[in-house]
N, C-alpha and C positions, 0 to 999 in steps of 0.2 A: 266854398274856398275851401281850399288845399290848405289844411292845418296839420300841427303833427301829434302825436303821442307819445307819449313818457310810459315806456315797458321797463322791466326789471326783469333779470335774467341770475339763477344762482349756477355755479361754472365748474366750479361750487362756490368764486370768490363771487362777491355783488357786482354787476356791472347793469346800469343805467344804460337803456339803448335808443334812439327816438325814431321813431317808426312814421312814414309819409306814405300817405297814396292807400290806394283798397287794398288789405290783405290777398286778397285772392287776384291782386292781378297779374299778366302771364309773365311778366319778369320781375325782379328784386335785384336792384345795385345795392348794396354796400359800400359802404362809405368813411375808410379807417384813416383818423388824424394822425398829426405828427407828432413829436416825442412830448410836449409842456401843450399841447392843445386837448380841444375836446370835438365831441361831433354835433357843438351849436357851429363849428364853423363850415359845416357842410347846407346849414337850414337854407340861403339863396339858391343851391343847387341843388338840392333837394327838392324843393317847393316845383320848381324844374321842372324836372325829372317828373312827378309827380303828375304834373298837369300832361305829362307826353303818356300817360298812361303807368309807369310805373309803379312799383311799393320799394321802398329808400326806407334803409334801413343803418343810422347814425352812431354807432355804440361809444362811450365815455372807455375809455379804455382804462384796466385799472390805478387807483392811484391819479387820476385825474376827474374835471368836469365833478359831475354828481357819485361817480363811480370812489367809492373809499378806498382811503389807502390800506394800504398790506399791511400785517402786522412786522412781517420780516421783505428787507429789502430784495433779499433773493428773488421773489416773486414776479421781480419787476424783470424780465426777458422776452424776447419775440416767439421762443417756441412757445412758454404760456400763454402769449396771449395768439398766437395762432390756433391752441386747443379754444380756447375762451372763445374764440369766434364761429369755431366747428360746433361748440355744445350751442351757440348761439342757433345757426341755422338747423340744427340737426331738432333744437327743441321747437322750433318753426315748422319745422320738414319742407326743408329749402332747398333744394338736390344742387342747386347750380346758381351766380351769382353772375352780375356787370358790380366788378371790380375798383371803387377810388380809392387811391390809397396816396399820401400826403407825406413825403417820407420816410417815418417809421412806416405808416401805412404800408407805403410801396414796400418795404422789406419783408415787414408781412406778407406780403402776398405774394412775392418772389418766396421764401422758406415754404410756403403753403404750396405752392406751385411744382416744389420740388417733391413732394411725396404726390400731392393728391392734386394734379393738376384737372381733374374729371371737374371740380366744384367751381373753375371758375371760366365762363361764356366767353368775357372780353374785359381788358389792364387796363386802367387810366392810373400811369406813374407821374406820380406829380414830383418831380424835381430831384428823384432821386434814381439811381441805377448802379450801373455793374462796379463803380469805385464811387466809395464815398472821401470825398476831400479831405485833409486831415484841416487844411487852414478850417471847413466851414467850421467840425468838429470842433474843433479849437475854441469859436468865437459862441456858439453855443455850449460849450462847457460853461461857458466863461460867464455866462448867468443863468442856467438850469439847477448846477448845482449848489449855489446859494437861497438858503429863503428871503426870498427880497420882501421886505414889509415896509406902506407905506403911513405914513400920519391921517394921509386923508386921499379921498378917492382920484383928488386930480393929482395930486404927487403918483399915482400910482399909472391914473393915464398918461400922464406925461412920460413918467420913464419907459411905459408900454408902446408908443410912442415913438420910442429911439428904435427897441427893440426888436420890435415888428415890422420895422419902417422896408426889412426887403421883401416884407410881402408887397409889398405897392400897392397900397391900399389910396386913393383918391377920394373916393367918395363919401364926406361924413358920417351918413349913414351906417358904412360899415366897418368905421372904427369905434362908436358904438354899440353895434351892436356885439363888437367883441369887447368890449368896455364891459359890457351887460354881463357876460358867461364869462367873462376869466376873473373879474375881482371879487374877493369873497369877502367878505365884511364880517371884522370880528368882534365880541360885548367890547374891549376896549375901548373900539374908535380905531385901529387900524386895519386896513385892508393886506391881502395878500396875494398872491395867485393861485390860480384855482389847480394847482398840482400840488405832490407831495414832491419836496426835492429829493428825497431819497430814490427817482427812477433813473436819474442819471447812473445808479448800479447795472443798467439794463448796457452803457456802451460801456467800449472796452476802456480801462484806465490809463489815462497817461503817464509816463514817464520818459518826463524830458519833452521834450516836440513833438503834437503827437501828428502819427503817421496816417494815410493812405489807410484805406480797407476797401481791400478786395474783393467783391462779392462777384467774381466772374463766378463761382462755380456754381450757385444760384441761374443764371441766365438760361440754362440751358432749359429748365423748367417751363417758362416762357415760350419758347420759341414753338411753340403748338399755337400758342396763344394770341390771340389779336391783340393789338398795343398800342394805345395809345401814349405817346414818353412827352408832356410838358416839362419844359424846361424854362424859369425865370432869367432873361437873357443876362442879369450878373449875377447868377449862382453862386456862393462861395461854396457849396458843395456839389454840384453836379457839372464839371464842369464841358465844355463846347468839344472839346477833343471826346471827351467820353459819350457823350451823347450820339457823335456823330458814329462813334467804333461801334456803340448801341444797334443801330440804326443799319450798320453794314453786316453785324454780323445774324439781326434779327428778320427772317423773311418777312413775319407781315408785321412791324413795326413804324408806324406811324412819328415823325418827331413836332412839336409845336414850341414855337420859344415865348414867351413873354419879354413882352417889350419892356420895360423901366420896374422893373421887378429880380427882384434875388433867388436867396432862399429863403419860403418854398411860393409861388403866386399863389395867394388868397384863394383863388376859384368861386370870390364873389362879384368881378367884376361881368356883365352882359356878356362879352367877347367868347370871354374862357370859356364860360356855361355854354354858350352854343357851341360853341368847338366839341365839350365833349357832349352834350347830346348829341350831336350830328355824327359823331366817330360812334355813339353805341348803340344808337338808333337804324345807322344804315344795315341791308344787308351785307 
């Protein structure tokens, strides 16, 4: 039976990382989560990839999951996250990975590809791309910048079902998995979500209307990397128009849209896991 192992790295920030599969596997997949999420979001995908012979690494980025909060919000930025990932790969003597990045995790990959494209063999971008819609950013700002506190676990679960409804989760097992790894119990009986609210400092601070963010300058770095772009069909962060423009510009990009999902598909569904597995393992 395939199970995960919990690793700890000093990058020099302390980062918890979940490892699946054999450490001496021929290929490694690195799965990097979105802004307020954590590495356990990839358990179902990681289990499947490990069964296909992969070593899979799923870090909790700083201030999320079991990775400690940082003393200063200045440390929450994508450039330092990219450095953290490289520290982990170098510590494990891994030269190249197949990268699966959800939202923020995809942005980190695009930034890294601009300077070190040789570290990425194949790339899966989950609902993130060349333009980040201001509408989607505004929605994320709406909940991520507040330290949500719940009197009971049931209250926390109910709010999570609303906040993360765009993930398109329909299997109750998947919801319960998210609750288990997203709600933190405190000594006073209250529950909070498993991230530091200061992580919002990594995003452009809105003044009035939240504007679109242009990431086209980072696209050139991934043009040589076979890429699977996954988009939630109702996504408010990655528009259909942007996805089509990326496909037209990128000579080796495949597009997969997930029906009945917004930002961002959970990647827990068997269909999406199969699509990713086939993309990563095809010659």
